[in-house]
Structure formats: C-alpha cells, structure tokens
N, C-alpha and C positions, 0 to 999 in steps of 0.2 A: 261558662261564658268567659272567664278570665284565666283558667288554667292555674299555673303555678305563680301567678302574679302575687306579690306579697300581700297577705290579707290586711296587714296594718296600713297598707297604702291604698286600700280600696276607696278611701275618700277622694282620691284623685280622679278615679273613674266616675264616681257620682258627681263630682264637680264638673267634669267634662260633659257628662250627660245633661247636667243642668244648663250649661252654656249652650249646648246644641239645641236643647228644647227652647231656651229663651230666644235664640236667634232664628230658629225655625218659625216660631210664632210671629216674631217681628217681620220676617220676610213674607210670611203668609198675609199678614195684615197690610203691609205696604203694597204688595202686588195686587191685592184685592180691594184696594182703597176706593175704587170706583164701582165696585159691585153693588147690586141692589141690597143684598143681604150677605153678611159675612158668615153667619151660621145658618145655612139653609137646612131644610128638613133632612135631606140625605146626609149632610155633614153631622148633624146632631145625632142621627141614628148611628153613624159610624163611630163617633166619639163615645156614645153609650156602650157600643159593643167592645171598644178598646178598654173602657173603664171596667166593664164586667170581666174581661179577660185578666186585667191587672189584679182585680179583687180576688179572683179565683186561682191565681197563679200559686202552685204548691211551693211557696217559699215562706220564710218567717214573716210574721205580720209587719215588722218594721220595714222590710223590703217592699211589701205590698203598698204600704203607706207612701214610701218614697216614690214608687212608680206612679201612684195616683197623683202625688204632688207634682211630678214632672208633667203629667197630662194637664193638670190645672195651670201650670206655668205656661204651657203652650197656648192654652185658651186665653189666658189673661194677656200674654204678650202679643197675641194676634189682635186683640181689641185695642191695645195701646198702639201697635204698629199701624192699624188703620187710621186712628186719630192723628198720629204723627204724619202719616203719608198724605192725608188730606191737607194738613197745614204746610208741610214741606214736600212738595211733589218730587224734588230733586233727590230725595232719599233713595228712590228706586234705582238710581244709577250707581249707588254705592253698595248694593247688596252683594255683588260678586266679590268686591274687595273685602267686605266684612267676612264673608265665608272663608276667604284666604287667611285672614287673621285668626279665625276660629280654628282653622287647620293647623296653623303654627302654634297656637296656644295648646291645642290638643296634643301635638307632638311633644311639647315641653312638659305637659302634665304627665303624660304616660312615661316618657323616657327619663324625666328628671333633669338635673343640671341646674346651674345658677344657684338658687337657694334651696332646691329640692334634692333629695337623695336620689342618685342615679339607679335605674332599674335596667338590667341587661335585657336585650331583645330576646335572649334565650329563655327568659321568663315570661315573655308575651305569648300566650297560648290561647286556644279556644277561639271563640267568636272575635275576641280582641285582635288576635293575629290575622284572622281572615279579613276583617274590615280594614286593618292597617295596610296589609300588603295590597289588597284590591284598590284602596283609595290612592296610595302612593303610585302604584303602577298606572292607574288611569290618568292621574295628574301629569305624569311624566310622558306616557306613551302618546298622548294627544299631540303636543307640539312636535315630538320627534316624527310621528307619522305624517303630520302636515309638511314638515321640512323635507321628508323623503319623497312625498308626492310632488312637491314643487321641484325637487332635485331631479326627479325622473323626467320631468317635462322641460328641464333647463336646456338652453342652447349651448351651454358649455359641455364639451364631450366628457371631460374628466368627472365633473359633478354628476352628469347624467348616468354614466356607466358605473360609477361607484354606488349611486342610489339603486340602480337596477340590480347590481350584484348583491347588495345587502338585502333587498326585498326578496329576490328569487332564492337566495341561499337560505334565509330564515324560513321562508314559506315552504321550503322543501324538507324541513327537519321537524319531527314531532316535538311537541312542547316538553314532554318528559325527558327527551334527550338534551334539550337546552338546559333544563333544570339540573340534570345530572352533571352537565358540563360546568354549569355555574358553581355547583357545590364542590366538584373535584378538581377541575382544570383551572378555574379562575385564580386560585391562590398561587398556582405555579407561575403565572405571568406577573405577579406582584413582587416587590422587593422582599427580601428575607425578613421575617418577623412581622410582616404586614398581612394579616388575615382578617378580612371583613367577616362579620358574623353571618350566620346562615340565613337569617331573615333578609339582610341586605342583598346577599347573593341570589336569593329567590326573587326578590323584587327586580333585580337586573335581568334575570331570565324571563320573567313575565313581561317586562317592559319591551325587551328586544323582540319577543314573539308577537305581542299584540300590535306594536308600532308598525311592523311589516304589513300586517293585514289591514290596519287602519289606513296606511298609505295608499293601498289600492282602492279602498272605499273613497278616500278624498280625491284620488286621481279621477275616479268615475265622475265625481261632482264637478271637477275642473273641466272635464271634457264636455259636460252638459252646458257650460256657459258659452254663449255664442261669441265667436271671435270679434264680432263687431263691438262688443262691450269694451274690450281692451283697446281697440283702435279708436273708439270714441273718447276714451279716457286719455289716450296719448294725444289726440287732437286738441283736447282741452288744456294740455300742458302738464299733465300728471306724469311723474316719473314711474319707473317700474315698481319700486316698493310701494308707493302710494296706490298704484293701480291694483296691485295684488291685494293689499290690505283693505282698501275701501270699496273696490268694485268687484273683483273676481272672487276672492275667498268668501265674503259673506254670501254670495249667491251659490257658490259651490257647496259650502257647508250646510246651507239651508236645504239643498236638494238631497243631501245624503244623511240627514239627521237619523232616520230609522236604522240605516246601516251602521252608523257610528255607535248609537246606543246599543244596537245588537252586539257589536264587538265588545262594548263595556260589560254587558250582561254575560257574555261568554267568558270574559276575563274573570269576572266574579266567580263563576262556576268552576273555572280552571284552578282556582286556589285549592280545591280539594286534592289536586295532585301533589301538593306540598307534603302531604302525609307520607308519600312514597319516598321522599328524600329526607325523612327524619324530622320534619317540622310538625309540631303538635298544634295544627289549626283546628277548625271546627270538626272536620271528619276525624282527624287524629285523636282529639280529646274524646270523641264518641267511642272510638275503638278502645281507648284506655278505660272508659267507663264499663264497656262490655266485658273487659278482662277482669273486672272486679267480681269476686264470687257473689256479692250481694245483688248483682244485676244480671246474672246468667239467664239467658232465655228472654231477655227484654230487647232484643235487637230491633223488632218491628217498631216499638215505641220510640227508641232512640233515633232510628233513621227517618221515621215520619216527622219527628220533631225538627231535626236539622233540615229536612226537606222543606218544612214549613217556614223555617227561618230564611232559607235561600229564596223561597218564593216571595216572601215579604220584600226583601231588598231588591230582587230583580223586577218585581211588579212595580215597585216604587220608581225605579229608573224608567220603566216603560210608560208609566203615567206622566212622569216629568217630560219625557220626549214628546208625548202627544200634546201636552199643554203648550210646549214651546212651538210645535208645529201650528197649532191653532192660533197662538198669539202672533206669530209671524205672518200667517195668512190674513188675519184681521188687519194687521199693520199695512200689508200690501194693498188690501182693498181700501 
C-alpha cells in the first residue's frame, strides 16, 4: 500500500486515514441529518461486511484493530455529525471547504515540511501514489477543462482558436505519449538545474490529457442550456461572469454529471500507465511483488486484489455521482 515510504513515518499515513474517516463520518451525518434513519438495515449490513473484511485481513493484529477503530470512528462521527447538522443546518454549506482543508493537511502529512521531516515523492509508491496522482489530477483538470470549454465557445477569436488547438491536439495523442513527453521532454524546457520529480511530471501529463476530454464533456452541457437563459439573465442586468457562474454553468454541469464522473473514473484507471514510465504505483508495486521469489506463480491473486481495489474507488465515485444527481433532481422538484 505504501511502497518504500519510510516505515518509521507510517504514523503520518494512519493519522491521515483517521482524519479522512472522521470527516467522512461528519459529512455523512450532516448530509443525512433529515433522513428518517441514519443507519438503515442495508447500511448496517454493509458496515458488518466491512468490519468482517477488516477482521479477516491477513495483516498483523494491531493493524486489524486500527482498521476496525477507523470504521468505529466513521460510525461515531456520523452520529455526531447528524446531531450537529440538526442544530446548525448551515454546516452543510461548509463541507466542500472542509474537504479542501483535509486535502491540504493530507499533502502536508505525506510530504512533510514545516515541523515534519520531508519525504521525497520518489518514495511515494503503491496505492499511496495512485490515490495521490489521481486526486491531484482530478482537482486540477476540472477547472482547466471548464475554462477550455468556455474558451472554445468564446467570441474572442484568439481565445477560441487557442482553446480549440489545445483540445484537438491533446485528444489526438495517446496518453502514454504524453506521459513519456512529460518524463523526457518537460525538463528540456525548464531552466538548467530545475528538474521536477517524476510524480509531478506524471500529474502534469494526466491533467493535460483529462482536461481536454473534460472540456468536450462540459461543452456538451453548455450547448444543452437554452440560449434564452443567458438572454434572460442579461435582461435582468447580470454581467457575463455572473451569468456564466450563476445561470449557465450550474445547469450545464448538472446535465453532464455522468460524463464528468466517467472521465474521473477513467483517469483513476489510467494511473496504471505510470508503471510504464518508471513510477511504482499500485500496478508497479504489484509487478515488484511478483518478481519476489516468495510470490512466484501468485499473479492471479495479486491482479485480482488490485482489480478489487480499483473497483472500490471507481464504484464509490459512481455512487457519489448518482447521489448528487438524485439530490439535484429533488431540489429542482
């Protein structure tokens, strides 16, 4: 899961998992504050299955207890979050900002700095590197893709043609080519002595590739918004930025939620290509395990396990997108 990350610094990863579990439970409780039951029958069955998997995980007993403790933290914080959400309904508006803070804290815990010992990204391997590169790329490619979609529909010729050139050029190149270009050619365009580490170069490649496809998804949503919406907003005195941010973009993004999440899932799966450019992500660490004489002939178990991990994360994103769609549909009704 962590590759060559220093074993004496594992406490940072457990601390980060605890923070994520705590905030996941709080978010769950706050969002479900008006639900009839926080722990329905199906949820209790699911929690029981997860607890059984944690208890049976073939790891040392202290790690199993830590995993069960994290699950208990999620349950307890969900209960607390529901109580807090009922007393302070405005907390729901701060969930996204809270997750942004969790993201920054996680980056600091993993990478170090300030009062923590620094850990080079070359030592971030396994599932840790996969989640890190996928999360950063998703966070960056979304605003870039939206800007490129707006740029392609701009009335300014220079902005429009630059956006079209970027989108069509990137979409015409395989991802593996962009990753190789990022690893080999990017340092040639930087000042002498400035060489970003390989993980940052990989993130740049994934972001460039995914933002071009995301731009086309968003552009499809923009075209689905009736022109009368913009004209009505202009008639009410809204300027162009307010019309886009308050009227057009919310409707456009809502219409293409499945396509956007599908692109995020594809990006998550594309991180396996990082093994080809020398980065030891989840697939790369699996190949390293299979090269160990103690695990010869165990390829089916290893690949089934990493396939199961990818399915968990991708299915979680799919569930989240469906929940957002249902929530927005109810709000509209």
